[in-house]
N, C-alpha and C positions, 0 to 999 in steps of 0.2 A: 497595425492597429495599435499593437502593446509598443512599436518604438514611438510612434504619436504621443501614446498615452505616458510615455514616459517609464513604463514597467518592466522588471528585471523579468526574465525567462527562467533565472535560477535566484535561490538565496539560501543561506542556512538559517536553520530552525534551531529551536532552543532545546534538543535532544540529539545534536552532534550529527543530524543527516542534515540535508536538503529537498525544499520544496520546489515545486517545478510549476510551470504555468502551463495548463493545460485548452485551455478557451477561454474566449471573451464572449458571455452570455449576457444579452439583453445589455450590453454596456456595463457589465459587471465581472471582474476578472476573477477564474476558479482557477485554483491551484490545488493538487495532487502531493499531499504528502507519504510516507512511509508510514505502515502500521506495523502491527504483530513486535511491537516495544516491548510489551509487558509480557511475553511469552510463559509460559508454564509448563510443568512434568505432570498433566494431568489425562494425557492420553490413555496410559498403559499400554502402549505397543508394544513393549517389551515383552507382553505375553503372545504374541505372534511372531515373535523373533525365533530365530534357528536356537531349539532348546527350551522355550518359552513353554508354558502351562497350557496351552492349548491346542498344541500339536502340528501350529500352520505350517510353523518353519519357514517363515518367509524374510527375505533380505534385501529385496528390490533387485536381483540379478537379472539383467537385459532390459531394465525399464530405465527409460530417458524422459527426466522430467523437465517440462519447459518452465522456466522463472522470467518473470518480467518483474522488476524494479527500477527504483531511479536510477540507479547504477550498475556495476558490474563488480561478483565478486572475485577476490585475488586468486588466481588459480592454483597458484603454489601455496597456499596454505597448506599444513601437515594434516588436517583433518580432512581434507578433500582426496588426498593420493590420487591425483590425476583424473580425478572423475566430474571435475567440474570443468563444462564445455563452454566455449563461448560464441555465440551469434551473431555478434556484432561488435563494433569498436564503441568504446564509452569509457569513462572514468568508472575508476573502484570506489567503493561505498563500504561502510560499516554492516549497514544493515543489509547490503547485499552476501555482504560475508556471511554475517549472524543466518540469514534465509539459509542459501546453500549450505550449512554446517546443520543447519535446524533437520534438513533434508537427508544429507548423504557422509555428514561426519564418521570418520570409521573408528574414534575412539582412543584415538593417539592418550586422548585424556580422557578417562573415562566418563565424567561428567558431559563430555562434549560431544558422544554419539550420539548421530542421527536417528532420524525415524526407519530410514532404509539404506544401510550402510553400504549395501552392494549397487545401489542404482547411482545414474549419470545424471546431473543436471546440465540442460541448454541455455545460457540465460544472455535476456538483451534487455535494453531499457525499456522504462515504461511511452517513451515518445514511438507514435506508430503502434503501438501494441496490437490494436485489432487488425488492422492491416497481416501484422506479422504472426499472429494468432491464425488468421485464416489459411495463409502460406503453411505454417509450421503442420497445421492439424491437418493436412490434405490425407490421401491415400498414403498409407506407410508411414505416415509421419507420426509426432507425439499422440498421445492419448491422454495427458495430464498434464495440468498447467499450474503454477500458485502465483498469486498475484498480491504482493502484502502491500498496496499502497491505494490509495482513492482519494476523493474529492473534500477537500479541509472545509469544515460545515461547524456553524457556530463559531466561539472563541479559538484564537490561535495564539502562542505566548513564541515570541521569536527569539528570545533570549534575552532580549533587553525591554521589548514592550508588548502591550495586549493588541491583538486586531482582533475585529470583528469583519465575520468574514459572508455575514449574513447580508441580504439585501434588503434594506427598508422600503424600497418602494413595493415590497410585495410584501413586509409585515416589519413594523417597528419591534416588535418583543420576541421574535423567534426565526431562524434561520430556517425559510421552507425547504434547504435540501436535507433535512434531516426525515429519512424516511419517502424521500421523492422519486417518482419514479421518471427520469429524464431517458437524453435521448440517448445517452453511453449504456444507461441500464438496457435500452431495447436492443441496442446495436448487438451486444454482449447474450441477451436472450438470443438473438437471430443468429448469432453464430453458435449456439449451444443447441437452436433446434435444426440447424443446417447441417451439423456436423455429430450426429448420435454419438460415435464412439469416440468423444472427446469430451471430458471432464474439467470442467474450470474451476479452480477454490481461487475464493476473491474472499479478503479481511474485511470486516464490517466497521473498523474502528474504533479508536482509543479514547473518544470525544466525553466520554462519561465525565472524565474528574477534570474538564477544562473549563472551570468556573468563571472566568473571567477579571476582569480587576474589582477591586472591593469598593464597597458602595460610593458613589460619587466619584471615583476613579477617572483618572484619563484611559485613552484609548484611540488608535487608528480605525478611523470609518472611511468606507468608500463612498464619495458623495456625487460619482457619477465619472469623473475624470480624474480624479487624485486623491488619496491619502491625506484626511485630514485628522488632525490632531484634537481631539473633542473629551470632554466630561458628560454629554450631553446626553440623557436617554440610555443608557445602558442596556441592551435586551437581558432577557432571561437566560440562563447556559443550558435550561432546560434538561438538567441531566440527571434529574433524578427520579425518574417512573415514565411509561408511557410507551406506546410502541415506536415511535418517531426519536428516540434516544438512545440505540444503539450504539 
């Protein structure tokens, strides 16, 4: 179907990463992108580290964290100290490196120390993530995984132009995917329900500041069969308030 419509399976985004075609729903392409690009040091995890103020002295020893991303980390990075393991073949991406470092960076550069510097990560690409999550979370498998990606909703900047990712046959003013409980959400809930020892950590998104083109500006819109360049009826970004604007 993607070939018939001339849709790219992958393409670069405006933040140095890539977006990947996930599915075509009701004739509308759904792409996924990396999230967590604006992570900040706000968790105070250092309080539970060895020598921290809580006395818990945790460092992630013997823990393997499953990581699904658009790509894979560079295993030779100095901050991983051999702790970034690979579960399948795929290309290296900066976002996968960033995410793995956030988890297990050993602190060769002090500011790059991760949350659990003695843990290991086992990395996969986001393609076929649900099947792989089921396989890896079985008896004796991983108990924790991180997924810093999700479906693109609303406005998306490619680095050269704005795209409206909403489906105007559903709503001409707002992307219904904000806060929408779709088939993917249901499938992940089922995995969590069936594997009670397995914790899935999922990014909410970075959509709040994606405001779209200026009033009257042009953008690409999907007309059911192709992307068309238009300046008609630019929808609202809906990024300032409400439960569906996370």
